[in-house]
C-alpha positions as CSV (number, residue, x, y, z in Angstrom):
1,M,38.9,-57.1,97.2
2,F,38.3,-60.8,95.5
3,S,41.1,-62.1,93.2
4,V,41.9,-64.7,90.9
5,T,45.5,-65.6,89.4
6,V,46.4,-67.5,86.4
7,R,50.3,-68.2,85.4
8,D,51.9,-69.1,82.4
9,H,55.5,-68.7,80.9
10,M,57.1,-67.4,77.8
11,M,60.8,-67.6,76.3
12,I,61.9,-64.5,74.5
13,A,65.1,-62.8,73.0
14,H,65.9,-59.3,73.2
15,S,68.5,-56.6,73.8
16,L,68.1,-53.7,76.2
17,R,69.4,-50.1,75.4
18,G,71.5,-48.0,78.1
19,E,74.6,-48.6,79.9
20,T,72.3,-49.5,83.1
21,F,71.9,-52.8,81.5
22,G,75.5,-54.0,81.4
23,P,75.9,-57.2,79.6
24,A,72.2,-57.1,78.7
25,Q,72.7,-54.7,75.9
26,G,73.6,-57.6,73.9
27,L,71.2,-60.1,72.4
28,H,70.0,-62.4,75.0
29,G,67.5,-64.9,76.2
30,A,65.1,-64.6,78.9
31,T,62.3,-67.1,80.0
32,Y,59.8,-65.5,82.4
33,V,56.9,-67.1,84.4
34,I,54.1,-64.7,84.3
35,D,51.1,-64.3,86.6
36,A,48.0,-62.4,86.0
37,M,45.6,-61.3,88.7
38,F,42.2,-60.2,88.2
39,R,40.3,-58.2,90.8
40,R,37.0,-57.1,91.3
41,E,35.4,-55.9,94.7
42,E,32.0,-57.8,94.4
43,L,31.7,-61.2,93.0
44,D,29.3,-61.7,90.1
45,A,26.2,-63.8,90.1
46,D,28.0,-67.2,89.9
47,G,30.2,-66.3,92.7
48,I,33.2,-65.8,90.7
49,V,35.8,-63.0,90.0
50,V,36.1,-64.5,86.4
51,D,36.3,-67.7,84.9
52,I,39.7,-69.3,85.7
53,G,39.9,-71.3,82.3
54,R,39.1,-68.3,80.1
55,A,41.5,-66.2,82.1
56,A,44.2,-68.9,81.4
57,E,43.2,-69.0,77.7
58,E,43.5,-65.4,77.4
59,L,46.8,-65.2,79.0
60,H,48.2,-67.9,76.9
61,A,46.9,-66.0,73.8
62,V,48.5,-62.8,74.7
63,L,51.7,-64.6,75.4
64,A,51.8,-66.6,72.2
65,D,52.1,-63.4,70.2
66,L,55.6,-62.6,72.3
67,N,56.8,-66.3,72.9
68,Y,59.7,-67.6,70.9
69,R,60.2,-64.2,69.4
70,N,63.1,-61.6,69.3
71,L,61.3,-58.7,70.5
72,D,64.0,-56.4,69.0
73,E,62.4,-57.5,65.5
74,E,58.5,-57.2,66.4
75,P,56.9,-54.1,64.9
76,A,54.8,-53.6,68.0
77,L,57.5,-53.1,70.3
78,A,59.6,-50.8,67.8
79,G,61.5,-48.0,69.8
80,M,60.5,-49.7,73.3
81,N,63.0,-50.9,75.8
82,T,61.6,-54.0,76.5
83,S,62.6,-54.3,80.2
84,T,60.6,-56.6,82.4
85,E,58.6,-53.6,83.8
86,A,57.5,-52.7,80.4
87,L,56.7,-56.1,79.1
88,A,54.4,-56.5,82.2
89,R,52.8,-53.3,81.1
90,V,52.3,-54.5,77.4
91,I,50.9,-57.8,78.6
92,A,48.6,-56.2,81.1
93,D,47.4,-53.7,78.4
94,R,46.6,-56.5,76.1
95,L,44.8,-58.7,78.7
96,A,42.7,-55.6,79.6
97,E,42.0,-55.0,75.9
98,R,40.5,-58.6,75.6
99,A,38.6,-58.1,78.8
100,Q,36.8,-55.2,77.5
101,E,36.1,-56.8,74.4
102,G,34.4,-59.8,76.1
103,A,37.0,-62.3,75.9
104,L,36.6,-63.0,79.4
105,G,32.5,-63.0,79.6
106,D,30.5,-60.5,81.4
107,A,32.4,-60.9,84.5
108,G,35.7,-59.6,82.7
109,R,33.8,-56.3,81.7
110,E,33.3,-55.7,85.4
111,L,36.7,-56.2,86.4
112,D,38.2,-53.3,88.6
113,T,42.0,-54.1,88.3
114,L,44.3,-56.2,86.5
115,S,48.1,-56.8,87.4
116,V,50.6,-58.7,85.4
117,T,53.7,-59.7,87.4
118,L,56.9,-61.3,85.2
119,H,59.0,-63.5,87.5
120,E,62.7,-63.3,85.8
121,S,63.9,-65.9,88.7
122,H,63.2,-67.4,92.0
123,V,64.3,-64.0,93.4
124,A,63.6,-61.2,90.9
125,S,60.3,-60.1,89.6
126,A,58.4,-56.9,88.4
127,G,54.9,-56.0,87.3
128,Y,52.6,-53.5,86.4
129,E,48.8,-52.9,87.5
130,R,46.0,-51.0,86.2
131,A,42.5,-50.2,86.6
132,L,39.9,-51.6,84.2
């Protein structure tokens, strides 16, 4: 399986519901470094998985809808406990939708999988992988 990974970051505010989260139940900020990995079994006619520049642009566009926002106030996330894992799925699903709509070109429509990893710090991360 071939892969291409692009990286960006975002800063958000949110609170998490449930005693599991201790002090993170209160409103707090988080800065995430995000890796999006695009995979396919075979390279396209140009010998690539997907155009790296386009992949970086689309990741940046998806994150722009979340960056510098209080996620507790985002209608599209209403009722969601915006854990790192849940945010990884939101980002992956939004990237997948863009790929299927052609935002990554023809190569993006032929991807096999997409995974998104959110790094909370240098020692902790969570992610989500999905088929395309």
